Biopython code that builds the backbone (N, CA, C, O; Angstrom):
import numpy as np
from Bio.PDB.StructureBuilder import StructureBuilder

atoms = [
    (1, "MET", "N", (-5.549, 11.036, 20.055)),
    (1, "MET", "CA", (-6.903, 10.945, 20.542)),
    (1, "MET", "C", (-7.169, 9.501, 20.972)),
    (1, "MET", "O", (-6.515, 8.574, 20.494)),
    (2, "LYS", "N", (-8.108, 9.324, 21.855)),
    (2, "LYS", "CA", (-8.464, 8.004, 22.362)),
    (2, "LYS", "C", (-9.345, 7.289, 21.327)),
    (2, "LYS", "O", (-10.336, 7.836, 20.844)),
    (3, "VAL", "N", (-8.953, 6.058, 21.007)),
    (3, "VAL", "CA", (-9.665, 5.245, 20.026)),
    (3, "VAL", "C", (-9.966, 3.891, 20.672)),
    (3, "VAL", "O", (-9.072, 3.245, 21.220)),
    (4, "ASN", "N", (-11.215, 3.472, 20.605)),
    (4, "ASN", "CA", (-11.626, 2.169, 21.138)),
    (4, "ASN", "C", (-11.464, 1.142, 20.012)),
    (4, "ASN", "O", (-12.200, 1.168, 19.026)),
    (5, "ASP", "N", (-10.489, 0.239, 20.174)),
    (5, "ASP", "CA", (-10.246, -0.810, 19.192)),
    (5, "ASP", "C", (-11.169, -1.987, 19.531)),
    (5, "ASP", "O", (-10.933, -2.699, 20.507)),
    (6, "VAL", "N", (-12.205, -2.187, 18.737)),
    (6, "VAL", "CA", (-13.204, -3.206, 18.986)),
    (6, "VAL", "C", (-12.627, -4.604, 18.775)),
    (6, "VAL", "O", (-13.004, -5.530, 19.493)),
    (7, "ILE", "N", (-11.735, -4.781, 17.821)),
    (7, "ILE", "CA", (-11.178, -6.093, 17.495)),
    (7, "ILE", "C", (-10.186, -6.548, 18.565)),
    (7, "ILE", "O", (-10.261, -7.678, 19.049)),
    (8, "GLU", "N", (-9.260, -5.666, 18.931)),
    (8, "GLU", "CA", (-8.259, -6.032, 19.941)),
    (8, "GLU", "C", (-8.720, -5.774, 21.361)),
    (8, "GLU", "O", (-7.999, -6.051, 22.319)),
    (9, "LYS", "N", (-9.948, -5.231, 21.495)),
    (9, "LYS", "CA", (-10.586, -4.994, 22.797)),
    (9, "LYS", "C", (-9.687, -4.192, 23.747)),
    (9, "LYS", "O", (-9.424, -4.595, 24.880)),
    (10, "CYS", "N", (-9.226, -3.040, 23.239)),
    (10, "CYS", "CA", (-8.395, -2.146, 24.057)),
    (10, "CYS", "C", (-8.586, -0.709, 23.586)),
    (10, "CYS", "O", (-9.205, -0.447, 22.555)),
    (11, "GLU", "N", (-8.041, 0.206, 24.368)),
    (11, "GLU", "CA", (-8.090, 1.614, 23.992)),
    (11, "GLU", "C", (-6.697, 2.030, 23.535)),
    (11, "GLU", "O", (-5.700, 1.704, 24.179)),
    (12, "LYS", "N", (-6.639, 2.752, 22.421)),
    (12, "LYS", "CA", (-5.362, 3.190, 21.867)),
    (12, "LYS", "C", (-5.365, 4.708, 21.776)),
    (12, "LYS", "O", (-6.416, 5.346, 21.723)),
    (13, "ASP", "N", (-4.164, 5.267, 21.760)),
    (13, "ASP", "CA", (-3.985, 6.694, 21.557)),
    (13, "ASP", "C", (-3.365, 6.870, 20.168)),
    (13, "ASP", "O", (-2.172, 6.632, 19.982)),
    (14, "LEU", "N", (-4.191, 7.293, 19.181)),
    (14, "LEU", "CA", (-3.750, 7.376, 17.790)),
    (14, "LEU", "C", (-3.977, 8.789, 17.240)),
    (14, "LEU", "O", (-4.838, 9.530, 17.714)),
    (15, "THR", "N", (-3.192, 9.132, 16.242)),
    (15, "THR", "CA", (-3.385, 10.402, 15.539)),
    (15, "THR", "C", (-4.301, 10.173, 14.333)),
    (15, "THR", "O", (-4.587, 9.032, 13.970)),
    (16, "THR", "N", (-4.751, 11.248, 13.726)),
    (16, "THR", "CA", (-5.594, 11.156, 12.531)),
    (16, "THR", "C", (-4.844, 10.429, 11.414)),
    (16, "THR", "O", (-5.429, 9.599, 10.719)),
    (17, "GLU", "N", (-3.580, 10.726, 11.240)),
    (17, "GLU", "CA", (-2.778, 10.084, 10.189)),
    (17, "GLU", "C", (-2.643, 8.575, 10.437)),
    (17, "GLU", "O", (-2.669, 7.787, 9.492)),
    (18, "GLU", "N", (-2.501, 8.182, 11.690)),
    (18, "GLU", "CA", (-2.412, 6.751, 12.013)),
    (18, "GLU", "C", (-3.734, 6.035, 11.720)),
    (18, "GLU", "O", (-3.736, 4.901, 11.242)),
    (19, "LEU", "N", (-4.846, 6.694, 12.004)),
    (19, "LEU", "CA", (-6.158, 6.115, 11.691)),
    (19, "LEU", "C", (-6.327, 5.944, 10.185)),
    (19, "LEU", "O", (-6.790, 4.898, 9.729)),
    (20, "ILE", "N", (-5.958, 6.953, 9.418)),
    (20, "ILE", "CA", (-6.056, 6.872, 7.944)),
    (20, "ILE", "C", (-5.186, 5.711, 7.442)),
    (20, "ILE", "O", (-5.601, 4.967, 6.554)),
    (21, "ASP", "N", (-3.991, 5.557, 8.004)),
    (21, "ASP", "CA", (-3.107, 4.460, 7.600)),
    (21, "ASP", "C", (-3.730, 3.113, 7.901)),
    (21, "ASP", "O", (-3.645, 2.202, 7.078)),
    (22, "LEU", "N", (-4.354, 2.961, 9.060)),
    (22, "LEU", "CA", (-4.981, 1.684, 9.429)),
    (22, "LEU", "C", (-6.132, 1.356, 8.468)),
    (22, "LEU", "O", (-6.313, 0.201, 8.083)),
    (23, "VAL", "N", (-6.896, 2.365, 8.088)),
    (23, "VAL", "CA", (-8.002, 2.147, 7.140)),
    (23, "VAL", "C", (-7.461, 1.822, 5.748)),
    (23, "VAL", "O", (-7.936, 0.893, 5.094)),
    (24, "ALA", "N", (-6.473, 2.583, 5.301)),
    (24, "ALA", "CA", (-5.945, 2.437, 3.943)),
    (24, "ALA", "C", (-5.130, 1.162, 3.748)),
    (24, "ALA", "O", (-5.264, 0.489, 2.726)),
    (25, "ASN", "N", (-4.293, 0.829, 4.717)),
    (25, "ASN", "CA", (-3.306, -0.222, 4.510)),
    (25, "ASN", "C", (-3.500, -1.470, 5.349)),
    (25, "ASN", "O", (-2.812, -2.465, 5.118)),
    (26, "HIS", "N", (-4.404, -1.458, 6.309)),
    (26, "HIS", "CA", (-4.540, -2.584, 7.213)),
    (26, "HIS", "C", (-5.960, -3.121, 7.294)),
    (26, "HIS", "O", (-6.308, -3.827, 8.240)),
    (27, "ASN", "N", (-6.790, -2.786, 6.295)),
    (27, "ASN", "CA", (-8.155, -3.319, 6.175)),
    (27, "ASN", "C", (-9.015, -3.115, 7.426)),
    (27, "ASN", "O", (-9.754, -4.009, 7.838)),
    (28, "ARG", "N", (-8.906, -1.936, 8.015)),
    (28, "ARG", "CA", (-9.715, -1.619, 9.203)),
    (28, "ARG", "C", (-10.781, -0.587, 8.831)),
    (28, "ARG", "O", (-10.696, 0.045, 7.778)),
    (29, "GLN", "N", (-11.769, -0.421, 9.685)),
    (29, "GLN", "CA", (-12.822, 0.581, 9.505)),
    (29, "GLN", "C", (-12.825, 1.474, 10.723)),
    (29, "GLN", "O", (-12.443, 1.048, 11.812)),
    (30, "VAL", "N", (-13.257, 2.718, 10.545)),
    (30, "VAL", "CA", (-13.369, 3.652, 11.659)),
    (30, "VAL", "C", (-14.786, 4.155, 11.748)),
    (30, "VAL", "O", (-15.347, 4.608, 10.750)),
    (31, "ASP", "N", (-15.379, 4.084, 12.932)),
    (31, "ASP", "CA", (-16.693, 4.654, 13.210)),
    (31, "ASP", "C", (-16.494, 5.912, 14.033)),
    (31, "ASP", "O", (-15.799, 5.895, 15.049)),
    (32, "LEU", "N", (-17.103, 7.001, 13.596)),
    (32, "LEU", "CA", (-17.079, 8.258, 14.335)),
    (32, "LEU", "C", (-18.489, 8.514, 14.833)),
    (32, "LEU", "O", (-19.421, 8.574, 14.031)),
    (33, "ILE", "N", (-18.667, 8.666, 16.144)),
    (33, "ILE", "CA", (-19.950, 8.961, 16.742)),
    (33, "ILE", "C", (-19.908, 10.374, 17.286)),
    (33, "ILE", "O", (-19.024, 10.720, 18.071)),
    (34, "PHE", "N", (-20.863, 11.190, 16.870)),
    (34, "PHE", "CA", (-20.863, 12.609, 17.238)),
    (34, "PHE", "C", (-21.893, 12.896, 18.325)),
    (34, "PHE", "O", (-22.912, 12.211, 18.416)),
    (35, "ALA", "N", (-21.633, 13.887, 19.129)),
    (35, "ALA", "CA", (-22.518, 14.274, 20.182)),
    (35, "ALA", "C", (-23.784, 14.946, 19.648)),
    (35, "ALA", "O", (-24.859, 14.814, 20.234)),
    (36, "GLU", "N", (-23.651, 15.657, 18.547)),
    (36, "GLU", "CA", (-24.795, 16.363, 17.964)),
    (36, "GLU", "C", (-24.933, 15.977, 16.487)),
    (36, "GLU", "O", (-23.980, 15.558, 15.831)),
    (37, "LYS", "N", (-26.153, 16.139, 16.006)),
    (37, "LYS", "CA", (-26.459, 15.821, 14.611)),
    (37, "LYS", "C", (-25.746, 16.811, 13.696)),
    (37, "LYS", "O", (-25.705, 18.009, 13.973)),
    (38, "LYS", "N", (-25.174, 16.288, 12.582)),
    (38, "LYS", "CA", (-24.519, 17.120, 11.581)),
    (38, "LYS", "C", (-25.380, 17.138, 10.324)),
    (38, "LYS", "O", (-26.183, 16.232, 10.098)),
    (39, "SER", "N", (-25.206, 18.179, 9.504)),
    (39, "SER", "CA", (-25.933, 18.278, 8.243)),
    (39, "SER", "C", (-24.997, 18.746, 7.143)),
    (39, "SER", "O", (-23.995, 19.413, 7.405)),
    (40, "ASP", "N", (-25.332, 18.392, 5.914)),
    (40, "ASP", "CA", (-24.534, 18.888, 4.774)),
    (40, "ASP", "C", (-24.934, 20.338, 4.498)),
    (40, "ASP", "O", (-25.877, 20.866, 5.088)),
    (41, "GLU", "N", (-24.197, 20.960, 3.594)),
    (41, "GLU", "CA", (-24.404, 22.402, 3.322)),
    (41, "GLU", "C", (-25.766, 22.701, 2.717)),
    (41, "GLU", "O", (-26.249, 23.828, 2.830)),
    (42, "ASP", "N", (-26.404, 21.717, 2.074)),
    (42, "ASP", "CA", (-27.715, 21.925, 1.476)),
    (42, "ASP", "C", (-28.864, 21.617, 2.431)),
    (42, "ASP", "O", (-30.015, 21.948, 2.147)),
    (43, "GLY", "N", (-28.559, 20.995, 3.543)),
    (43, "GLY", "CA", (-29.598, 20.583, 4.488)),
    (43, "GLY", "C", (-30.314, 19.311, 4.044)),
    (43, "GLY", "O", (-31.331, 18.936, 4.627)),
    (44, "TYR", "N", (-29.793, 18.650, 3.021)),
    (44, "TYR", "CA", (-30.415, 17.430, 2.512)),
    (44, "TYR", "C", (-30.167, 16.247, 3.402)),
    (44, "TYR", "O", (-31.065, 15.431, 3.614)),
    (45, "LEU", "N", (-28.955, 16.133, 3.934)),
    (45, "LEU", "CA", (-28.546, 14.944, 4.683)),
    (45, "LEU", "C", (-28.184, 15.334, 6.113)),
    (45, "LEU", "O", (-27.456, 16.300, 6.339)),
    (46, "SER", "N", (-28.699, 14.571, 7.073)),
    (46, "SER", "CA", (-28.363, 14.754, 8.481)),
    (46, "SER", "C", (-27.900, 13.412, 9.025)),
    (46, "SER", "O", (-28.461, 12.372, 8.679)),
    (47, "TRP", "N", (-26.865, 13.431, 9.889)),
    (47, "TRP", "CA", (-26.316, 12.202, 10.455)),
    (47, "TRP", "C", (-25.700, 12.488, 11.801)),
    (47, "TRP", "O", (-25.391, 13.636, 12.122)),
    (48, "ASP", "N", (-25.519, 11.435, 12.598)),
    (48, "ASP", "CA", (-24.821, 11.576, 13.891)),
    (48, "ASP", "C", (-23.696, 10.553, 14.046)),
    (48, "ASP", "O", (-23.070, 10.458, 15.102)),
    (49, "ALA", "N", (-23.446, 9.782, 12.968)),
    (49, "ALA", "CA", (-22.341, 8.821, 12.976)),
    (49, "ALA", "C", (-21.844, 8.595, 11.539)),
    (49, "ALA", "O", (-22.609, 8.670, 10.578)),
    (50, "GLU", "N", (-20.563, 8.322, 11.432)),
    (50, "GLU", "CA", (-19.945, 8.057, 10.139)),
    (50, "GLU", "C", (-19.146, 6.764, 10.227)),
    (50, "GLU", "O", (-18.584, 6.446, 11.275)),
    (51, "ASN", "N", (-19.098, 6.018, 9.123)),
    (51, "ASN", "CA", (-18.272, 4.825, 9.021)),
    (51, "ASN", "C", (-17.356, 5.040, 7.835)),
    (51, "ASN", "O", (-17.822, 5.297, 6.725)),
    (52, "TRP", "N", (-16.054, 4.937, 8.061)),
    (52, "TRP", "CA", (-15.059, 5.142, 7.021)),
    (52, "TRP", "C", (-14.385, 3.814, 6.670)),
    (52, "TRP", "O", (-13.927, 3.088, 7.552)),
    (53, "THR", "N", (-14.330, 3.504, 5.361)),
    (53, "THR", "CA", (-13.657, 2.313, 4.867)),
    (53, "THR", "C", (-12.822, 2.713, 3.655)),
    (53, "THR", "O", (-12.980, 3.803, 3.106)),
    (54, "SER", "N", (-11.935, 1.811, 3.251)),
    (54, "SER", "CA", (-11.114, 2.066, 2.061)),
    (54, "SER", "C", (-11.351, 0.981, 1.033)),
    (54, "SER", "O", (-11.468, -0.199, 1.364)),
    (55, "VAL", "N", (-11.419, 1.399, -0.218)),
    (55, "VAL", "CA", (-11.622, 0.472, -1.317)),
    (55, "VAL", "C", (-10.313, -0.211, -1.672)),
    (55, "VAL", "O", (-10.257, -1.435, -1.793)),
    (56, "ASP", "N", (-9.250, 0.587, -1.842)),
    (56, "ASP", "CA", (-7.989, 0.052, -2.327)),
    (56, "ASP", "C", (-6.767, 0.745, -1.713)),
    (56, "ASP", "O", (-5.661, 0.635, -2.242)),
    (57, "GLY", "N", (-6.961, 1.436, -0.629)),
    (57, "GLY", "CA", (-5.852, 2.168, 0.001)),
    (57, "GLY", "C", (-5.696, 3.579, -0.511)),
    (57, "GLY", "O", (-4.969, 4.375, 0.084)),
    (58, "LYS", "N", (-6.365, 3.910, -1.608)),
    (58, "LYS", "CA", (-6.308, 5.258, -2.176)),
    (58, "LYS", "C", (-7.676, 5.940, -2.195)),
    (58, "LYS", "O", (-7.770, 7.166, -2.149)),
    (59, "ARG", "N", (-8.721, 5.138, -2.264)),
    (59, "ARG", "CA", (-10.085, 5.673, -2.272)),
    (59, "ARG", "C", (-10.809, 5.273, -1.003)),
    (59, "ARG", "O", (-10.666, 4.151, -0.518)),
    (60, "PHE", "N", (-11.587, 6.200, -0.470)),
    (60, "PHE", "CA", (-12.271, 5.986, 0.804)),
    (60, "PHE", "C", (-13.763, 6.242, 0.639)),
    (60, "PHE", "O", (-14.176, 7.067, -0.176)),
    (61, "ILE", "N", (-14.574, 5.521, 1.428)),
    (61, "ILE", "CA", (-16.017, 5.677, 1.424)),
    (61, "ILE", "C", (-16.477, 6.048, 2.822)),
    (61, "ILE", "O", (-16.101, 5.410, 3.805)),
    (62, "ARG", "N", (-17.302, 7.098, 2.896)),
    (62, "ARG", "CA", (-17.896, 7.516, 4.156)),
    (62, "ARG", "C", (-19.387, 7.208, 4.083)),
    (62, "ARG", "O", (-20.103, 7.746, 3.238)),
    (63, "SER", "N", (-19.851, 6.322, 4.992)),
    (63, "SER", "CA", (-21.269, 5.987, 5.110)),
    (63, "SER", "C", (-21.828, 6.730, 6.332)),
    (63, "SER", "O", (-21.097, 7.036, 7.274)),
    (64, "TYR", "N", (-23.111, 7.007, 6.298)),
    (64, "TYR", "CA", (-23.743, 7.805, 7.344)),
    (64, "TYR", "C", (-24.792, 7.026, 8.101)),
    (64, "TYR", "O", (-25.441, 6.141, 7.543)),
    (65, "SER", "N", (-24.963, 7.358, 9.392)),
    (65, "SER", "CA", (-26.025, 6.776, 10.222)),
    (65, "SER", "C", (-26.698, 7.915, 10.989)),
    (65, "SER", "O", (-26.076, 8.930, 11.302)),
    (66, "LEU", "N", (-27.971, 7.721, 11.279)),
    (66, "LEU", "CA", (-28.727, 8.675, 12.072)),
    (66, "LEU", "C", (-29.560, 7.900, 13.073)),
    (66, "LEU", "O", (-30.402, 7.085, 12.696)),
    (67, "GLU", "N", (-29.323, 8.156, 14.342)),
    (67, "GLU", "CA", (-30.058, 7.551, 15.452)),
    (67, "GLU", "C", (-30.074, 6.009, 15.320)),
    (67, "GLU", "O", (-31.104, 5.367, 15.528)),
    (68, "GLY", "N", (-28.916, 5.442, 14.971)),
    (68, "GLY", "CA", (-28.773, 3.995, 14.905)),
    (68, "GLY", "C", (-29.163, 3.358, 13.584)),
    (68, "GLY", "O", (-28.986, 2.152, 13.414)),
    (69, "ARG", "N", (-29.688, 4.129, 12.648)),
    (69, "ARG", "CA", (-30.084, 3.601, 11.346)),
    (69, "ARG", "C", (-29.063, 4.001, 10.288)),
    (69, "ARG", "O", (-28.706, 5.174, 10.179)),
    (70, "VAL", "N", (-28.596, 3.037, 9.515)),
    (70, "VAL", "CA", (-27.658, 3.338, 8.446)),
    (70, "VAL", "C", (-28.436, 3.951, 7.274)),
    (70, "VAL", "O", (-29.456, 3.414, 6.842)),
    (71, "LEU", "N", (-27.938, 5.078, 6.773)),
    (71, "LEU", "CA", (-28.596, 5.762, 5.675)),
    (71, "LEU", "C", (-28.078, 5.229, 4.338)),
    (71, "LEU", "O", (-26.981, 4.674, 4.272)),
    (72, "SER", "N", (-28.853, 5.394, 3.290)),
    (72, "SER", "CA", (-28.430, 4.887, 1.967)),
    (72, "SER", "C", (-27.414, 5.797, 1.294)),
    (72, "SER", "O", (-26.799, 5.395, 0.306)),
    (73, "ASP", "N", (-27.221, 6.998, 1.794)),
    (73, "ASP", "CA", (-26.263, 7.939, 1.206)),
    (73, "ASP", "C", (-24.836, 7.603, 1.634)),
    (73, "ASP", "O", (-24.600, 7.084, 2.725)),
    (74, "TYR", "N", (-23.897, 7.911, 0.749)),
    (74, "TYR", "CA", (-22.476, 7.744, 1.051)),
    (74, "TYR", "C", (-21.694, 8.731, 0.218)),
    (74, "TYR", "O", (-22.225, 9.298, -0.737)),
    (75, "SER", "N", (-20.458, 8.942, 0.563)),
    (75, "SER", "CA", (-19.561, 9.838, -0.177)),
    (75, "SER", "C", (-18.263, 9.137, -0.449)),
    (75, "SER", "O", (-17.822, 8.307, 0.346)),
    (76, "GLY", "N", (-17.636, 9.459, -1.573)),
    (76, "GLY", "CA", (-16.338, 8.890, -1.935)),
    (76, "GLY", "C", (-15.266, 9.951, -1.940)),
    (76, "GLY", "O", (-15.512, 11.095, -2.323)),
    (77, "TYR", "N", (-14.073, 9.571, -1.514)),
    (77, "TYR", "CA", (-12.957, 10.511, -1.396)),
    (77, "TYR", "C", (-11.674, 9.826, -1.833)),
    (77, "TYR", "O", (-11.554, 8.603, -1.757)),
    (78, "ASN", "N", (-10.708, 10.628, -2.295)),
    (78, "ASN", "CA", (-9.376, 10.090, -2.498)),
    (78, "ASN", "C", (-8.546, 10.431, -1.291)),
    (78, "ASN", "O", (-8.992, 11.192, -0.433)),
    (79, "LYS", "N", (-7.329, 9.882, -1.199)),
    (79, "LYS", "CA", (-6.536, 10.081, 0.020)),
    (79, "LYS", "C", (-6.164, 11.557, 0.263)),
    (79, "LYS", "O", (-5.891, 11.945, 1.399)),
    (80, "TYR", "N", (-6.152, 12.359, -0.775)),
    (80, "TYR", "CA", (-5.823, 13.783, -0.599)),
    (80, "TYR", "C", (-6.987, 14.579, -0.035)),
    (80, "TYR", "O", (-6.776, 15.643, 0.547)),
    (81, "ASP", "N", (-8.221, 14.086, -0.196)),
    (81, "ASP", "CA", (-9.407, 14.753, 0.339)),
    (81, "ASP", "C", (-9.591, 14.492, 1.840)),
    (81, "ASP", "O", (-10.304, 15.237, 2.512)),
    (82, "MET", "N", (-8.971, 13.470, 2.354)),
    (82, "MET", "CA", (-9.224, 13.047, 3.738)),
    (82, "MET", "C", (-8.981, 14.156, 4.727)),
    (82, "MET", "O", (-9.704, 14.262, 5.717)),
    (83, "LYS", "N", (-7.989, 14.984, 4.492)),
    (83, "LYS", "CA", (-7.649, 16.044, 5.433)),
    (83, "LYS", "C", (-8.818, 16.993, 5.673)),
    (83, "LYS", "O", (-8.971, 17.501, 6.784)),
    (84, "GLY", "N", (-9.630, 17.239, 4.679)),
    (84, "GLY", "CA", (-10.740, 18.171, 4.825)),
    (84, "GLY", "C", (-12.055, 17.545, 5.287)),
    (84, "GLY", "O", (-12.970, 18.262, 5.693)),
    (85, "TYR", "N", (-12.161, 16.194, 5.228)),
    (85, "TYR", "CA", (-13.442, 15.568, 5.539)),
    (85, "TYR", "C", (-13.389, 14.556, 6.682)),
    (85, "TYR", "O", (-14.383, 14.383, 7.388)),
    (86, "PHE", "N", (-12.278, 13.899, 6.877)),
    (86, "PHE", "CA", (-12.131, 12.914, 7.943)),
    (86, "PHE", "C", (-11.699, 13.658, 9.205)),
    (86, "PHE", "O", (-10.545, 14.070, 9.316)),
    (87, "GLU", "N", (-12.615, 13.831, 10.152)),
    (87, "GLU", "CA", (-12.378, 14.637, 11.338)),
    (87, "GLU", "C", (-12.664, 13.866, 12.637)),
    (87, "GLU", "O", (-13.638, 14.172, 13.325)),
    (88, "PRO", "N", (-11.848, 12.890, 12.975)),
    (88, "PRO", "CA", (-12.109, 12.122, 14.193)),
    (88, "PRO", "C", (-11.962, 12.934, 15.472)),
    (88, "PRO", "O", (-12.533, 12.589, 16.506)),
    (89, "GLU", "N", (-11.194, 14.013, 15.395)),
    (89, "GLU", "CA", (-11.004, 14.850, 16.599)),
    (89, "GLU", "C", (-12.306, 15.570, 17.004)),
    (89, "GLU", "O", (-12.403, 16.053, 18.133)),
    (90, "LYS", "N", (-13.283, 15.650, 16.130)),
    (90, "LYS", "CA", (-14.565, 16.289, 16.453)),
    (90, "LYS", "C", (-15.600, 15.297, 16.978)),
    (90, "LYS", "O", (-16.677, 15.698, 17.419)),
    (91, "ALA", "N", (-15.281, 14.021, 16.932)),
    (91, "ALA", "CA", (-16.221, 12.975, 17.378)),
    (91, "ALA", "C", (-16.174, 12.808, 18.897)),
    (91, "ALA", "O", (-15.134, 13.015, 19.522)),
    (92, "LYS", "N", (-17.303, 12.435, 19.475)),
    (92, "LYS", "CA", (-17.316, 12.154, 20.911)),
    (92, "LYS", "C", (-16.753, 10.766, 21.198)),
    (92, "LYS", "O", (-16.244, 10.500, 22.287)),
    (93, "GLU", "N", (-16.854, 9.868, 20.182)),
    (93, "GLU", "CA", (-16.305, 8.519, 20.324)),
    (93, "GLU", "C", (-15.753, 8.062, 18.970)),
    (93, "GLU", "O", (-16.370, 8.280, 17.927)),
    (94, "VAL", "N", (-14.586, 7.428, 19.011)),
    (94, "VAL", "CA", (-13.961, 6.880, 17.802)),
    (94, "VAL", "C", (-13.747, 5.381, 18.026)),
    (94, "VAL", "O", (-13.101, 4.970, 18.989)),
    (95, "ARG", "N", (-14.307, 4.570, 17.111)),
    (95, "ARG", "CA", (-14.168, 3.120, 17.204)),
    (95, "ARG", "C", (-13.417, 2.602, 16.009)),
    (95, "ARG", "O", (-13.683, 3.000, 14.875)),
    (96, "LEU", "N", (-12.475, 1.711, 16.258)),
    (96, "LEU", "CA", (-11.682, 1.092, 15.209)),
    (96, "LEU", "C", (-12.156, -0.362, 15.097)),
    (96, "LEU", "O", (-12.048, -1.131, 16.052)),
    (97, "ASN", "N", (-12.677, -0.728, 13.930)),
    (97, "ASN", "CA", (-13.186, -2.095, 13.700)),
    (97, "ASN", "C", (-12.245, -2.836, 12.774)),
    (97, "ASN", "O", (-12.486, -3.999, 12.452)),
]
sb = StructureBuilder()
sb.init_structure("model")
sb.init_model(0)
sb.init_chain("A")
sb.init_seg("    ")
for serial, (resi, resn, name, xyz) in enumerate(atoms, 1):
    if name == "N":
        sb.init_residue(resn, " ", resi, " ")
    sb.init_atom(name, np.array(xyz, "f"), 0.0, 1.0, " ", f" {name:<3s}", serial, name[0])
structure = sb.get_structure()
């Protein structure tokens, strides 16, 4: 998928696994911007952008934004959970910071 690398100021073609590796092992962050608003299963939280970071290469944090405002909610995941929750292929834009 096409990824806009903000630091190196270029576009890269990366897989989901390569993005996870960059976040886990190379101190990078990934922003996913969606075309439509998403909601959790309870309808409590709505967002249109996600920011993914790694604490130590094994644990990941997903922060949420809605219409340009960062929300106070976040979710924590281990590396085995990423396959079910980290979905850059569904984003309209993927940024690597």
